[in-house]
VEXMARRO-120889 format. One record per residue: y, x, z of N, C-alpha, C, O in turn; residue in three letters. Coordinates in steps of 0.1 Angstrom, whole numbers, plus 5000, padded with zeros to 4 digits. Last residue first. Example, Ala and Ser with C-alpha at 12.3 -4.5 7.8 and 13.67 -1.06 7.14 Angstrom:
% residues 2
497851285071498951375071500051295079501151345080SER
494351325078495551235078496751325078496751425085ALA
//
This chain:
% residues 320
311675056812310774946808310274966793309574886788UNK
313475216823312275276819311275176814310075206812UNK
317075246824315875166821314675256818314775356812UNK
318775426850318475416836317175326835316275336844UNK
320775306877319575356872319475336857319975236852UNK
324275406880323275306880321975356874322075446866UNK
326175606878326275516890325275406890325275316898UNK
326275806859326975676857326875576868327475466867UNK
325276046870326076046858326975916857328175926854UNK
323675976892324776076894325776076882326976096884UNK
321875816878322775766889323975856891325075806892UNK
320576006862321375896856322375836866323475806863UNK
319276156882320276226874321176116867322376136866UNK
317675956892318676016901319776086893320876076896UNK
315975916870316875806874317975866883319175816882UNK
314576156870315376116858316476016862317576016858UNK
313176116894314176226892315076206881316276226882UNK
311575906887312575886897313675996897314775976899UNK
309976026867310875916864311975896874313175876871UNK
308576206883309476256872310476146868311676176866UNK
307176026899308076116905309076176895310276186898UNK
305475896882306575816887307675916893308875886893UNK
304476106854304376056868305575986872306676006866UNK
305076156828303676166832303476116846302276086850UNK
307276166812306976036819305476036824304875936824UNK
307276406800308376376809308176246817308876216826UNK
304876416785305176516795306176476805306076496817UNK
305076186769303976196778304276306789303876286801UNK
307376266754307276136762306276146773306476116784UNK
306376486741307476506750307576376760307876386771UNK
304476376725304076476736305176496746304876516758UNK
305976206708304876156716304576256728304476206739UNK
309376166704308276266703307176226713307376206725UNK
311375976708310976006694309776106693309176116682UNK
311875966734310975866729310575896714309675836709UNK
313876166737312476186743311476096736310376136732UNK
316076026726315576156720314176186724313276226716UNK
316375826745315975796731315475916724314575896715UNK
317075986767315775916767315375866753314175866750UNK
319576076759318476166762317176106762316176156756UNK
320975836755320775926743319576026746318776046738UNK
321075746782320375676771319975756759318875756754UNK
322575956794321275926798320375846788319275876786UNK
325075926778324276046777322776026782321876066776UNK
325175586764325775706770324775826771323675816765UNK
325575336747324675446745325375576751325975646744UNK
325675026759326475146759325575266758324775286767UNK
324574746739324374846749325374966748325774996737UNK
327174496730325974576727325774686739326674696747UNK
327974176741328374316742327074406740326074386747UNK
327573916717327073986729327574126729327674196719UNK
329373646706329173786705328773856718329473846728UNK
327773346701328673416710328373566708327273606709UNK
326773046684326973186685327973236695328973166698UNK
326272776680325672836692326172986694325873036705UNK
327472716656327872636668327372706681327972686691UNK
326272896638327672906641328172826653329072866660UNK
323672786637323872916643325372936647325672986658UNK
323672446645323872546635324072676643324572676654UNK
321172266663322472326662322472426651321472486648UNK
318572156643319272136656320672186654321372156644UNK
317072426624317372286627318072266640318072366648UNK
316472646598317072626611317472486613318272426605UNK
314172806583314672676583315172646597314372616606UNK
313773106564314073046577314672906576315672886568UNK
313473226540312273156546312573076558311773006563UNK
315773366536315673246529314473166534314373046531UNK
315273606550316173506556316073366549316173266556UNK
311773686546313173696542313973586549313473476553UNK
308873866552309773756556311173786551311673896553UNK
306874056547307473986535308373876539308773786531UNK
305874216566305274086564305874006553305373896550UNK
307474446564305974466564305274326561304174326556UNK
309974346566309574416554308074426553307474406542UNK
309974246593310174156582309774216568309174146560UNK
309474486607308474376608308674276596307674236590UNK
311874616601310574676598309574566597308774566588UNK
313774446613313774466598312474526594311974486583UNK
313274466640312974336633312874356618312074296611UNK
314374696650312974696646312574566639311474566633UNK
317774666635316774676646315374686640315174686628UNK
319474606615319674736622318674756633318774856641UNK
318974356609318474456599318674596605318174696599UNK
320374206627318974226629318374326620317374386623UNK
323274266642322674276629321174306630320774416633UNK
324374016665323874146662323274146648322874046643UNK
325273766674326073846665325773986664326574076664UNK
323573606687324173716695325173796687325873886693UNK
322673456666323473386676324173486685325373466689UNK
321173656653322373596646323273526656324473536655UNK
319173696672320173806669321373756662322473796665UNK
317873446668318473486681319473596680320573586686UNK
316973466643317973366646318673396659319873376660UNK
315073666647316173686637317273586640318473626640UNK
313373546666314073666669315273686660316373726664UNK
312173346651312973306663313873426667315073416670UNK
310773496633311873416628312773376640314073366638UNK
308873616649309873706642311073616637312273666638UNK
307373396657308073476667309173556660310273566666UNK
307273076645307073216641307973296650309173276651UNK
307872816651306472846648306272986644305173016639UNK
310172776679309772796666308372826664307672856674UNK
313172716698311772706696311472726682312272706673UNK
315672806721315172816708313672796708312972846716UNK
318272676742316872706740316572716725317072636718UNK
321272746760320572716748319072736750318672806760UNK
323372836777322972696777322172656765322272546760UNK
324573076783324473036769324172886768324672816759UNK
326073306804325673166803325673116789326773116783UNK
324873626808325773546799325273406799324173376794UNK
324573906829324173776825325273696817326473716820UNK
324374246818325274146824324774006819324573976807UNK
321474456824322674416817323374306825323174276836UNK
319074546834320274586841321574546834322674586838UNK
316974466818316974416832318274446839318574386849UNK
317174556791316874416794316874376808316774256810UNK
320774586787319574516791318374606789318574716784UNK
323674666788322474756789321274686795320874716806UNK
324974386771325174516776323874596777322974586768UNK
323574066782324274156772324474296779324174316790UNK
321273806784321673936790322274016779321774046768UNK
321573446789321173566781321573696789322273686800UNK
320373146800321173266804320673376795319473406795UNK
319072986782320072926790320973026797322173006798UNK
317173056765318473126763319473056771320673056767UNK
313973096761314873036771316173116771316173226776UNK
312073036734313073136740313973056749314772976744UNK
308972986725309972916732310873016739310473086749UNK
306772976699307673066706308772976712309472906705UNK
303472926689304672866694305472966702304973036710UNK
301573086679301772956672303072886677303572806670UNK
301773436675302073316684302373196676303173186667UNK
299973656665300473546657300773416666300173316665UNK
298573886673298573766681299073646675298673526678UNK
298874066650297574036657297573906665296573826663UNK
301574066643300574026633299173996640298373916634UNK
302674146667303174026661302073976651301773856651UNK
301474396670301274296680301574156674300874056677UNK
302574536648301174516648300874396658299974316655UNK
305274536655304874466643303374436643302974326639UNK
305174696678305674556679305274476667304874356668UNK
304274936666303474866676303874726677302974636677UNK
306475016650305174976644304274906653303674806649UNK
308375066670308674966660307374926653307174806650UNK
307075256686307275126691307575026680307074906681UNK
306275516686305775436675306075286678305375196672UNK
307275636709307575696696307175616684307675636673UNK
306175456729307575436724307875516712308675466704UNK
303675486741303775426727305175416721305275386710UNK
304075546767303675656758303675616743303675696734UNK
304475306779305675386776305375496766306275536759UNK
302075236788302375196774303675256769304075256758UNK
300875276812301575386805301775356791301775446782UNK
299575056819300875076825301575196820302775226824UNK
297874896793298075016800299475016807300474986800UNK
297774656778297374656792297674776800297774776812UNK
300074496759299374626759299074646774299974666782UNK
301574276763300174256761299374386760298074386761UNK
304174366764303474346776302074306775301374296785UNK
304974326738304574466742303874466755303074546758UNK
305874076735304374096732303974236736302774266737UNK
308574106738307774046749306374066747305574076757UNK
309374196713309374286724308574236736307874316743UNK
309173946699308274056695308174156707307074206710UNK
311273796713309873756712308873866709307773876715UNK
313374046725313173906724311673876723310873926731UNK
316074266725314774236731314574086731315374006736UNK
317974516709317574376711316174366717315274436713UNK
318274796711319374716707319174566711320074496716UNK
316474966722316074896710317174806704316874736694UNK
317675066745316975166736316675106722316675166712UNK
318874856758319674976756318975076747319675166742UNK
318874536745317974636751318674776748318974796736UNK
319874196752320074316745319074416752318574396763UNK
317973886751318573996758318874106748318374126737UNK
316573586757317573646748318273756755319173736764UNK
312973586763314373566767315373626757314873716749UNK
309773436755310773546756312073496761312273376764UNK
306873336755307973286762308973396765309073446776UNK
304473236732305373346735306573286742307273196737UNK
301073146731302473096732303373206738302973266748UNK
298273156710299173226719300573156719301073126708UNK
294973016708296373026704297173096714296773096726UNK
292473066717292572986705293972996699294172986687UNK
291773406729292473266730292573196717292673266706UNK
290973656726289973546724290573406725289873316722UNK
293173816731292573816718291673696715291573646704UNK
293473766759294473726749293973726735294373636727UNK
291073876768291373736771292473686761292373576756UNK
290974146761290074056755290473906757290373826748UNK
293874336755293074256764292274156757292774086749UNK
293674636735294274516738293374426747292174446746UNK
294474946722293474876731294174756737295174766744UNK
294975026688295574976701294374926709293474856704UNK
295075286663294475176671295275136683296175216687UNK
296575476651295375436644294675326651293775256645UNK
299475606645298975496652297775436645297875366636UNK
300475806627299575846638298975736646297975756653UNK
300275626595301075676607299975726617298775706616UNK
298875496577299275626574300075696585300375816583UNK
296075276583297375326587297675466583296775556584UNK
293675176577294575206566295875266570296775286561UNK
292575116602291975216594292775266582292675376577UNK
293275036630294075026618293675136609294375236607UNK
291474856655291674966647292474936635292474826630UNK
291374766688291774716675292174826666293174896669UNK
289174756713289874846705290174786691289174746684UNK
289674556742289074566728289874666720291074656720UNK
289074536777289874576765288974586753287774616753UNK
289074306804288274396795289174416783289974336779UNK
291874336827290974266818290074366810290374476810UNK
293774456842292474446848291374376839290274356843UNK
295974416828295574556830294274566837293674676838UNK
296574146829295874196817295474346819294574386811UNK
295973946854296574076852295874136840294674176841UNK
296473596850295573716848296473836847297473846840UNK
296373266863297073386859296073506858295073506865UNK
295872926851295473046858296273166854296773176843UNK
297072586857296772706849296172816858296072806870UNK
298072376872296672376867296272486858295272476852UNK
300572396883300472326871298972316865298772246855UNK
300072566905300472426907300272336895300072216896UNK
299672806891298572736898298872596901297972506900UNK
302272856881301172836872299972766879299372676873UNK
303772876905304072776895302972746886302572626882UNK
302573096917302572966924302772856914302172756914UNK
303173296898301773266902301673126908300773046904UNK
306073306898305273266886303873216890303373116885UNK
307573406918307173266919306373216908305973096907UNK
308073666918308873586909308673436911309473356906UNK
306173756936307473756941308473676931309473626936UNK
303673726921303873666934305373646937305773536941UNK
303973866897303473726897303773656910304273546910UNK
304674116908305674046900305173896899306073806900UNK
302374196921303574186929304574096921305274006927UNK
300574206900300374116910301574086919301873976923UNK
301674426886301674286880301474186890302174076890UNK
303574666904302374606900302574466894303474396898UNK
305874916890305574806899304274726894303974736883UNK
306375096871306675136885306575016895307075026906UNK
305474986847305375136849305475166864304775256869UNK
303574686853304774756850304574906852303574946859UNK
300574546840301274626850302574686845302574726833UNK
300974236820300374366824301174436835302274396838UNK
300173886821301073996820300374126825299374126831UNK
299373546812299073686815300173786813301073766805UNK
298073246818299273316818299073456822298573486833UNK
296073006803296073126810297473196808297873206796UNK
294572696804295872766800295972886809295972876822UNK
291872506791292272626799293672676794293772696782UNK
291672276776290772296788291272406797290972406809UNK
294472086766293772206766292872216778293172176789UNK
295771836771294671846761293871976761292671976757UNK
297371856792297071726788295871726778295171626776UNK
298172116795296972076802296571936799295471886803UNK
300572126782299472176776298172136782297072116775UNK
302272006802302171946788300871996782300171916776UNK
301972196822301672056825301471976812300571896811UNK
303072426811301572416813301172276816300072236811UNK
305772356810305072376798303572366800302872296792UNK
306472336837306572216829305772236816305072136811UNK
305972606845305272496851305272376843304172306841UNK
307872736829306472766827305572656833304572606827UNK
310172646842309972616828308472636824307872546817UNK
309772766867309772616866309572576851308872476849UNK
309773036862308572976867308572826865307572766861UNK
311473176834311573086845310173026849309472976841UNK
311073526828310773386824310773296836310173326846UNK
313773736837312373696839312173556835313073466837UNK
316473746829315673866829314173836829313373906823UNK
317573496832317873576820317073696818316973756807UNK
317573526867317773446855318173526843318973616844UNK
314973696883316373706879316573626867315873646857UNK
312473736906313073646896314573666895315273656904UNK
311074066907311673956914312373866903312673916892UNK
310174266891309274216901309874106910309174046919UNK
310674226856311174266869310274206879309674096877UNK
309574126834309974266833310674316846311174426846UNK
307773916824307973956838308374106839307674186844UNK
307773676802308373806804308573826819309473766825UNK
304473536793305873526799306473666798305873766795UNK
302273416772302873546775304273526780305173506772UNK
299473216774300873226775301373356779300873416789UNK
296773096756297273206763298773206763299373196752UNK
294472836757295772876753296272986762296172976774UNK
291672686745292072796754293372846749293472916738UNK
291572476727290872456740291372566750291472536762UNK
293372296705293272426710292772426725293372376734UNK
293672026701292472086696292272226700291172286698UNK
297172046697295971966701294772016694294772056682UNK
299372176687298372256695297172176700296272236706UNK
301672156670300372096667299272166674298272216668UNK
304272226674303272326672301872286669301072356665UNK
305571986679305772046666304772156663304372176652UNK
304671936705304271846695304471916681303571896673UNK
305972146718304472136719303972046707302972076701UNK
308572076714308072196709306572196708305972246698UNK
308871826727308971836712308371956707307771956696UNK
308571916753307671816748307671816733306571816726UNK
310772096756309372146757308372046751307372086744UNK
312871916753312672026743311272076744310672096733UNK
312571746775312471696761312171806751311371786742UNK
312971936796311671866795311471806781310371816775UNK
315672006791314572106790313172036788312372086780UNK
316871766796316971826782315871926781315171926770UNK
316371736823315871636814315871686799314971666792UNK
317771946834316271946835315671846825314571876819UNK
320372056812319871976823318371986823317772016813UNK
321072216791321872226803321372146815321872166826UNK
320672316762319672286773320372316786320372426791UNK
320872256727321572266740320572236751319872136750UNK
318672436705318972316713320072356724320072466728UNK
317372506674318372556684318772426691319372336685UNK
314272576659315172476663316072536675315572606684UNK
312872706630313472736642314472626646315272586638UNK
310172746608311172646614311572686628310772706636UNK
309272896579309472926594310572836599311672846595UNK
306972786555308372796560308372816575307572756582UNK
304473016542304872896549306272906554306773006559UNK
304573176510304773196525305173066531306173006527UNK
//
């Protein structure tokens, strides 16, 4: 198995970020890749540090890639309760991408390809995925360092979930651990750049508490970056969906080559999600395919669920 190299950097100035991006592109050996697909994290329709991928970082990255790539495409899918076009516009991502010479695509409007899993022993027999992302010469993953109130952790693999074009991908939650592993194996990001200048702790991925970290992680393997990220956050990755992906692909901690800062130098204990009654209820729902489809069949039902959560704890429950 090839060595997985992850680099941990301090990233507190624009100059440092520019150097990190330049080195990451060089390390990934992307020259000769004519069509590059970038998957940002647009999990909110407005730009929030630590929640949404930085448009400015994306702008700088595309500028580097456009030095040799013919086409750089930045794609995201529709949210459950907001449009992808709205997110691209209001976060400033669309403007940044176009200024850098790239193009944006709503993956929910793309042609889809059925990817079958004929040997699967689980009910997950296929996924419908966007042709543009599948046809790209390489994929670049731009996740953030966050906790997740249903999954404990959200990073590079979870970011790939947005490649599922259906805005009802929430229906896949009963099989989410397997889905994330499949997406990781299908898209095989050649470069993962995790912007951890600001992380999210507590009940992330969008409603948690911002944490100033001043870090960036880069690597040639998305799962490896996630494992190191959880180590920095002092979360046990073996208690998350990452363990399933590692077992399925044969990745072991001994395969990880960490350069730059040591994990111990970068580490800060993140407050884990608070698993209260609304979260427990939704986690129970997500275990059952038909119950998930029944209770999340319409936005009205979701809004009702949120009102109950607000009455219970004073803030909306996540549905991402």
